[in-house]
LOMI-901267 format. One record per atom (N, C-alpha, C): residue in three letters; x, y, z. Coordinates in steps of 0.1 Angstrom, whole numbers, padded with zeros to 4 digits, m for minus. Layout:
BEGIN
<node><type>ALA</type><c1>X</c1><c2>Y</c2><c3>Z</c3></node>
...
//
This chain:
BEGIN
<node><type>MET</type><c1>m0148</c1><c2>m0095</c2><c3>0021</c3></node>
<node><type>MET</type><c1>m0137</c1><c2>m0095</c2><c3>0034</c3></node>
<node><type>MET</type><c1>m0124</c1><c2>m0093</c2><c3>0027</c3></node>
<node><type>GLY</type><c1>m0116</c1><c2>m0084</c2><c3>0033</c3></node>
<node><type>GLY</type><c1>m0102</c1><c2>m0079</c2><c3>0030</c3></node>
<node><type>GLY</type><c1>m0092</c1><c2>m0090</c2><c3>0028</c3></node>
<node><type>LYS</type><c1>m0079</c1><c2>m0087</c2><c3>0025</c3></node>
<node><type>LYS</type><c1>m0071</c1><c2>m0097</c2><c3>0023</c3></node>
<node><type>LYS</type><c1>m0063</c1><c2>m0097</c2><c3>0036</c3></node>
<node><type>LYS</type><c1>m0060</c1><c2>m0109</c2><c3>0040</c3></node>
<node><type>LYS</type><c1>m0053</c1><c2>m0114</c2><c3>0052</c3></node>
<node><type>LYS</type><c1>m0039</c1><c2>m0108</c2><c3>0052</c3></node>
<node><type>VAL</type><c1>m0034</c1><c2>m0103</c2><c3>0063</c3></node>
<node><type>VAL</type><c1>m0021</c1><c2>m0099</c2><c3>0065</c3></node>
<node><type>VAL</type><c1>m0012</c1><c2>m0106</c2><c3>0073</c3></node>
<node><type>GLY</type><c1>0000</c1><c2>m0109</c2><c3>0069</c3></node>
<node><type>GLY</type><c1>0008</c1><c2>m0117</c2><c3>0076</c3></node>
<node><type>GLY</type><c1>0011</c1><c2>m0132</c2><c3>0071</c3></node>
<node><type>ARG</type><c1>0020</c1><c2>m0139</c2><c3>0077</c3></node>
<node><type>ARG</type><c1>0024</c1><c2>m0153</c2><c3>0072</c3></node>
<node><type>ARG</type><c1>0011</c1><c2>m0160</c2><c3>0071</c3></node>
<node><type>PRO</type><c1>0011</c1><c2>m0169</c2><c3>0061</c3></node>
<node><type>PRO</type><c1>0001</c1><c2>m0181</c2><c3>0058</c3></node>
<node><type>PRO</type><c1>0001</c1><c2>m0190</c2><c3>0072</c3></node>
<node><type>SER</type><c1>m0009</c1><c2>m0196</c2><c3>0073</c3></node>
<node><type>SER</type><c1>m0013</c1><c2>m0205</c2><c3>0086</c3></node>
<node><type>SER</type><c1>m0001</c1><c2>m0215</c2><c3>0084</c3></node>
<node><type>GLY</type><c1>0004</c1><c2>m0220</c2><c3>0096</c3></node>
<node><type>GLY</type><c1>0016</c1><c2>m0231</c2><c3>0096</c3></node>
<node><type>GLY</type><c1>0029</c1><c2>m0226</c2><c3>0092</c3></node>
<node><type>ARG</type><c1>0032</c1><c2>m0214</c2><c3>0086</c3></node>
<node><type>ARG</type><c1>0044</c1><c2>m0210</c2><c3>0085</c3></node>
<node><type>ARG</type><c1>0051</c1><c2>m0203</c2><c3>0096</c3></node>
<node><type>LYS</type><c1>0064</c1><c2>m0205</c2><c3>0099</c3></node>
<node><type>LYS</type><c1>0072</c1><c2>m0201</c2><c3>0109</c3></node>
<node><type>LYS</type><c1>0081</c1><c2>m0188</c2><c3>0105</c3></node>
<node><type>LYS</type><c1>0081</c1><c2>m0178</c2><c3>0114</c3></node>
<node><type>LYS</type><c1>0092</c1><c2>m0168</c2><c3>0112</c3></node>
<node><type>LYS</type><c1>0105</c1><c2>m0174</c2><c3>0116</c3></node>
<node><type>THR</type><c1>0115</c1><c2>m0176</c2><c3>0106</c3></node>
<node><type>THR</type><c1>0128</c1><c2>m0182</c2><c3>0109</c3></node>
<node><type>THR</type><c1>0140</c1><c2>m0173</c2><c3>0110</c3></node>
<node><type>SER</type><c1>0139</c1><c2>m0161</c2><c3>0099</c3></node>
<node><type>SER</type><c1>0149</c1><c2>m0151</c2><c3>0099</c3></node>
<node><type>SER</type><c1>0146</c1><c2>m0137</c2><c3>0095</c3></node>
<node><type>LYS</type><c1>0155</c1><c2>m0129</c2><c3>0093</c3></node>
<node><type>LYS</type><c1>0151</c1><c2>m0118</c2><c3>0090</c3></node>
<node><type>LYS</type><c1>0161</c1><c2>m0110</c2><c3>0078</c3></node>
<node><type>ILE</type><c1>0157</c1><c2>m0101</c2><c3>0070</c3></node>
<node><type>ILE</type><c1>0166</c1><c2>m0095</c2><c3>0062</c3></node>
<node><type>ILE</type><c1>0165</c1><c2>m0079</c2><c3>0067</c3></node>
<node><type>GLU</type><c1>0177</c1><c2>m0072</c2><c3>0066</c3></node>
<node><type>GLU</type><c1>0175</c1><c2>m0058</c2><c3>0072</c3></node>
<node><type>GLU</type><c1>0180</c1><c2>m0050</c2><c3>0060</c3></node>
<node><type>ILE</type><c1>0173</c1><c2>m0038</c2><c3>0057</c3></node>
<node><type>ILE</type><c1>0178</c1><c2>m0031</c2><c3>0047</c3></node>
<node><type>ILE</type><c1>0178</c1><c2>m0017</c2><c3>0053</c3></node>
<node><type>LEU</type><c1>0188</c1><c2>m0010</c2><c3>0045</c3></node>
<node><type>LEU</type><c1>0190</c1><c2>0005</c2><c3>0047</c3></node>
<node><type>LEU</type><c1>0185</c1><c2>0014</c2><c3>0038</c3></node>
<node><type>LEU</type><c1>0175</c1><c2>0022</c2><c3>0041</c3></node>
<node><type>LEU</type><c1>0169</c1><c2>0035</c2><c3>0033</c3></node>
<node><type>LEU</type><c1>0171</c1><c2>0047</c2><c3>0040</c3></node>
<node><type>GLU</type><c1>0173</c1><c2>0055</c2><c3>0030</c3></node>
<node><type>GLU</type><c1>0172</c1><c2>0070</c2><c3>0035</c3></node>
<node><type>GLU</type><c1>0158</c1><c2>0072</c2><c3>0041</c3></node>
<node><type>PRO</type><c1>0160</c1><c2>0082</c2><c3>0050</c3></node>
<node><type>PRO</type><c1>0147</c1><c2>0085</c2><c3>0059</c3></node>
<node><type>PRO</type><c1>0135</c1><c2>0088</c2><c3>0052</c3></node>
<node><type>VAL</type><c1>0139</c1><c2>0097</c2><c3>0042</c3></node>
<node><type>VAL</type><c1>0128</c1><c2>0102</c2><c3>0033</c3></node>
<node><type>VAL</type><c1>0122</c1><c2>0089</c2><c3>0024</c3></node>
<node><type>THR</type><c1>0130</c1><c2>0082</c2><c3>0019</c3></node>
<node><type>THR</type><c1>0126</c1><c2>0070</c2><c3>0011</c3></node>
<node><type>THR</type><c1>0118</c1><c2>0060</c2><c3>0020</c3></node>
<node><type>LYS</type><c1>0120</c1><c2>0059</c2><c3>0033</c3></node>
<node><type>LYS</type><c1>0114</c1><c2>0051</c2><c3>0040</c3></node>
<node><type>LYS</type><c1>0101</c1><c2>0056</c2><c3>0044</c3></node>
<node><type>GLU</type><c1>0101</c1><c2>0069</c2><c3>0047</c3></node>
<node><type>GLU</type><c1>0089</c1><c2>0077</c2><c3>0051</c3></node>
<node><type>GLU</type><c1>0078</c1><c2>0074</c2><c3>0040</c3></node>
<node><type>LYS</type><c1>0082</c1><c2>0077</c2><c3>0029</c3></node>
<node><type>LYS</type><c1>0073</c1><c2>0076</c2><c3>0018</c3></node>
<node><type>LYS</type><c1>0067</c1><c2>0062</c2><c3>0016</c3></node>
<node><type>PHE</type><c1>0077</c1><c2>0051</c2><c3>0015</c3></node>
<node><type>PHE</type><c1>0073</c1><c2>0038</c2><c3>0013</c3></node>
<node><type>PHE</type><c1>0061</c1><c2>0035</c2><c3>0025</c3></node>
<node><type>MET</type><c1>0065</c1><c2>0040</c2><c3>0037</c3></node>
<node><type>MET</type><c1>0055</c1><c2>0035</c2><c3>0049</c3></node>
<node><type>MET</type><c1>0041</c1><c2>0042</c2><c3>0048</c3></node>
<node><type>GLU</type><c1>0043</c1><c2>0055</c2><c3>0043</c3></node>
<node><type>GLU</type><c1>0032</c1><c2>0062</c2><c3>0041</c3></node>
<node><type>GLU</type><c1>0022</c1><c2>0057</c2><c3>0032</c3></node>
<node><type>TYR</type><c1>0028</c1><c2>0051</c2><c3>0020</c3></node>
<node><type>TYR</type><c1>0021</c1><c2>0046</c2><c3>0008</c3></node>
<node><type>TYR</type><c1>0014</c1><c2>0032</c2><c3>0013</c3></node>
<node><type>LEU</type><c1>0022</c1><c2>0023</c2><c3>0020</c3></node>
<node><type>LEU</type><c1>0017</c1><c2>0011</c2><c3>0025</c3></node>
<node><type>LEU</type><c1>0005</c1><c2>0015</c2><c3>0034</c3></node>
<node><type>ARG</type><c1>0007</c1><c2>0024</c2><c3>0044</c3></node>
<node><type>ARG</type><c1>m0005</c1><c2>0027</c2><c3>0054</c3></node>
<node><type>ARG</type><c1>m0018</c1><c2>0030</c2><c3>0046</c3></node>
<node><type>GLU</type><c1>m0016</c1><c2>0038</c2><c3>0034</c3></node>
<node><type>GLU</type><c1>m0028</c1><c2>0042</c2><c3>0026</c3></node>
<node><type>GLU</type><c1>m0033</c1><c2>0031</c2><c3>0021</c3></node>
<node><type>GLU</type><c1>m0027</c1><c2>0021</c2><c3>0016</c3></node>
<node><type>GLU</type><c1>m0031</c1><c2>0008</c2><c3>0012</c3></node>
<node><type>GLU</type><c1>m0035</c1><c2>m0002</c2><c3>0021</c3></node>
<node><type>GLY</type><c1>m0034</c1><c2>0000</c2><c3>0034</c3></node>
<node><type>GLY</type><c1>m0035</c1><c2>m0009</c2><c3>0045</c3></node>
<node><type>GLY</type><c1>m0027</c1><c2>m0022</c2><c3>0045</c3></node>
<node><type>LYS</type><c1>m0013</c1><c2>m0019</c2><c3>0041</c3></node>
<node><type>LYS</type><c1>m0005</c1><c2>m0032</c2><c3>0037</c3></node>
<node><type>LYS</type><c1>0005</c1><c2>m0030</c2><c3>0048</c3></node>
<node><type>CYS</type><c1>0012</c1><c2>m0040</c2><c3>0052</c3></node>
<node><type>CYS</type><c1>0024</c1><c2>m0041</c2><c3>0060</c3></node>
<node><type>CYS</type><c1>0036</c1><c2>m0045</c2><c3>0053</c3></node>
<node><type>ALA</type><c1>0046</c1><c2>m0035</c2><c3>0058</c3></node>
<node><type>ALA</type><c1>0061</c1><c2>m0035</c2><c3>0048</c3></node>
<node><type>ALA</type><c1>0065</c1><c2>m0051</c2><c3>0050</c3></node>
<node><type>SER</type><c1>0067</c1><c2>m0059</c2><c3>0060</c3></node>
<node><type>SER</type><c1>0072</c1><c2>m0070</c2><c3>0060</c3></node>
<node><type>SER</type><c1>0066</c1><c2>m0080</c2><c3>0049</c3></node>
<node><type>THR</type><c1>0052</c1><c2>m0079</c2><c3>0050</c3></node>
<node><type>THR</type><c1>0045</c1><c2>m0088</c2><c3>0043</c3></node>
<node><type>THR</type><c1>0047</c1><c2>m0084</c2><c3>0027</c3></node>
<node><type>GLU</type><c1>0046</c1><c2>m0073</c2><c3>0024</c3></node>
<node><type>GLU</type><c1>0046</c1><c2>m0069</c2><c3>0009</c3></node>
<node><type>GLU</type><c1>0062</c1><c2>m0073</c2><c3>0006</c3></node>
<node><type>ILE</type><c1>0072</c1><c2>m0069</c2><c3>0012</c3></node>
<node><type>ILE</type><c1>0084</c1><c2>m0073</c2><c3>0010</c3></node>
<node><type>ILE</type><c1>0086</c1><c2>m0088</c2><c3>0008</c3></node>
<node><type>GLY</type><c1>0080</c1><c2>m0094</c2><c3>0015</c3></node>
<node><type>GLY</type><c1>0079</c1><c2>m0110</c2><c3>0015</c3></node>
<node><type>GLY</type><c1>0075</c1><c2>m0115</c2><c3>0003</c3></node>
<node><type>TYR</type><c1>0064</c1><c2>m0108</c2><c3>m0002</c3></node>
<node><type>TYR</type><c1>0057</c1><c2>m0111</c2><c3>m0014</c3></node>
<node><type>TYR</type><c1>0067</c1><c2>m0108</c2><c3>m0027</c3></node>
<node><type>TRP</type><c1>0071</c1><c2>m0099</c2><c3>m0025</c3></node>
<node><type>TRP</type><c1>0082</c1><c2>m0093</c2><c3>m0037</c3></node>
<node><type>TRP</type><c1>0093</c1><c2>m0104</c2><c3>m0038</c3></node>
<node><type>ILE</type><c1>0099</c1><c2>m0109</c2><c3>m0028</c3></node>
<node><type>ILE</type><c1>0109</c1><c2>m0117</c2><c3>m0026</c3></node>
<node><type>ILE</type><c1>0105</c1><c2>m0131</c2><c3>m0032</c3></node>
<node><type>ARG</type><c1>0093</c1><c2>m0137</c2><c3>m0028</c3></node>
<node><type>ARG</type><c1>0088</c1><c2>m0148</c2><c3>m0032</c3></node>
<node><type>ARG</type><c1>0086</c1><c2>m0147</c2><c3>m0049</c3></node>
<node><type>ASP</type><c1>0078</c1><c2>m0137</c2><c3>m0053</c3></node>
<node><type>ASP</type><c1>0080</c1><c2>m0134</c2><c3>m0067</c3></node>
<node><type>ASP</type><c1>0090</c1><c2>m0135</c2><c3>m0073</c3></node>
<node><type>TYR</type><c1>0101</c1><c2>m0126</c2><c3>m0069</c3></node>
<node><type>TYR</type><c1>0116</c1><c2>m0127</c2><c3>m0075</c3></node>
<node><type>TYR</type><c1>0121</c1><c2>m0140</c2><c3>m0077</c3></node>
<node><type>ILE</type><c1>0120</c1><c2>m0150</c2><c3>m0066</c3></node>
<node><type>ILE</type><c1>0125</c1><c2>m0162</c2><c3>m0065</c3></node>
<node><type>ILE</type><c1>0118</c1><c2>m0171</c2><c3>m0077</c3></node>
<node><type>ARG</type><c1>0103</c1><c2>m0169</c2><c3>m0079</c3></node>
<node><type>ARG</type><c1>0096</c1><c2>m0177</c2><c3>m0088</c3></node>
<node><type>ARG</type><c1>0100</c1><c2>m0172</c2><c3>m0102</c3></node>
<node><type>GLU</type><c1>0101</c1><c2>m0160</c2><c3>m0104</c3></node>
<node><type>GLU</type><c1>0108</c1><c2>m0154</c2><c3>m0118</c3></node>
<node><type>GLU</type><c1>0119</c1><c2>m0158</c2><c3>m0121</c3></node>
<node><type>TYR</type><c1>0129</c1><c2>m0160</c2><c3>m0110</c3></node>
<node><type>TYR</type><c1>0142</c1><c2>m0163</c2><c3>m0114</c3></node>
<node><type>TYR</type><c1>0143</c1><c2>m0178</c2><c3>m0117</c3></node>
<node><type>GLU</type><c1>0136</c1><c2>m0187</c2><c3>m0110</c3></node>
<node><type>GLU</type><c1>0136</c1><c2>m0200</c2><c3>m0112</c3></node>
<node><type>GLU</type><c1>0129</c1><c2>m0204</c2><c3>m0126</c3></node>
<node><type>THR</type><c1>0117</c1><c2>m0197</c2><c3>m0128</c3></node>
<node><type>THR</type><c1>0111</c1><c2>m0200</c2><c3>m0141</c3></node>
<node><type>THR</type><c1>0122</c1><c2>m0197</c2><c3>m0153</c3></node>
<node><type>SER</type><c1>0130</c1><c2>m0184</c2><c3>m0152</c3></node>
<node><type>SER</type><c1>0138</c1><c2>m0181</c2><c3>m0161</c3></node>
<node><type>SER</type><c1>0148</c1><c2>m0192</c2><c3>m0163</c3></node>
<node><type>LEU</type><c1>0154</c1><c2>m0197</c2><c3>m0151</c3></node>
<node><type>LEU</type><c1>0163</c1><c2>m0207</c2><c3>m0153</c3></node>
<node><type>LEU</type><c1>0158</c1><c2>m0219</c2><c3>m0159</c3></node>
<node><type>ASP</type><c1>0144</c1><c2>m0222</c2><c3>m0157</c3></node>
<node><type>ASP</type><c1>0140</c1><c2>m0235</c2><c3>m0163</c3></node>
<node><type>ASP</type><c1>0139</c1><c2>m0233</c2><c3>m0179</c3></node>
<node><type>ASN</type><c1>0135</c1><c2>m0220</c2><c3>m0184</c3></node>
<node><type>ASN</type><c1>0133</c1><c2>m0217</c2><c3>m0197</c3></node>
<node><type>ASN</type><c1>0147</c1><c2>m0219</c2><c3>m0203</c3></node>
<node><type>ARG</type><c1>0158</c1><c2>m0215</c2><c3>m0197</c3></node>
<node><type>ARG</type><c1>0171</c1><c2>m0216</c2><c3>m0202</c3></node>
<node><type>ARG</type><c1>0177</c1><c2>m0229</c2><c3>m0204</c3></node>
<node><type>PHE</type><c1>0172</c1><c2>m0238</c2><c3>m0195</c3></node>
<node><type>PHE</type><c1>0178</c1><c2>m0252</c2><c3>m0196</c3></node>
<node><type>PHE</type><c1>0170</c1><c2>m0261</c2><c3>m0205</c3></node>
<node><type>ASP</type><c1>0157</c1><c2>m0257</c2><c3>m0207</c3></node>
<node><type>ASP</type><c1>0146</c1><c2>m0263</c2><c3>m0216</c3></node>
<node><type>ASP</type><c1>0145</c1><c2>m0259</c2><c3>m0231</c3></node>
<node><type>GLY</type><c1>0154</c1><c2>m0247</c2><c3>m0234</c3></node>
<node><type>GLY</type><c1>0154</c1><c2>m0242</c2><c3>m0246</c3></node>
<node><type>GLY</type><c1>0142</c1><c2>m0234</c2><c3>m0248</c3></node>
<node><type>GLY</type><c1>0137</c1><c2>m0229</c2><c3>m0239</c3></node>
<node><type>GLY</type><c1>0128</c1><c2>m0219</c2><c3>m0238</c3></node>
<node><type>GLY</type><c1>0112</c1><c2>m0225</c2><c3>m0241</c3></node>
<node><type>LYS</type><c1>0112</c1><c2>m0239</c2><c3>m0241</c3></node>
<node><type>LYS</type><c1>0099</c1><c2>m0242</c2><c3>m0245</c3></node>
<node><type>LYS</type><c1>0088</c1><c2>m0241</c2><c3>m0237</c3></node>
//
């Protein structure tokens, strides 16, 4: 069975982020996502959550001396 796309069960859509891209960049991005069977908002959401997790981990490492 393939990977589910979209928000996890129980999660509500509460706000949005808009970005501006050059048309060529957007078309390539969307084309590659289609080839992989992915949704742009889902993938960007994953990237944002990963960024937050990495950022918070680096903060924790700074405050505990990198232990």
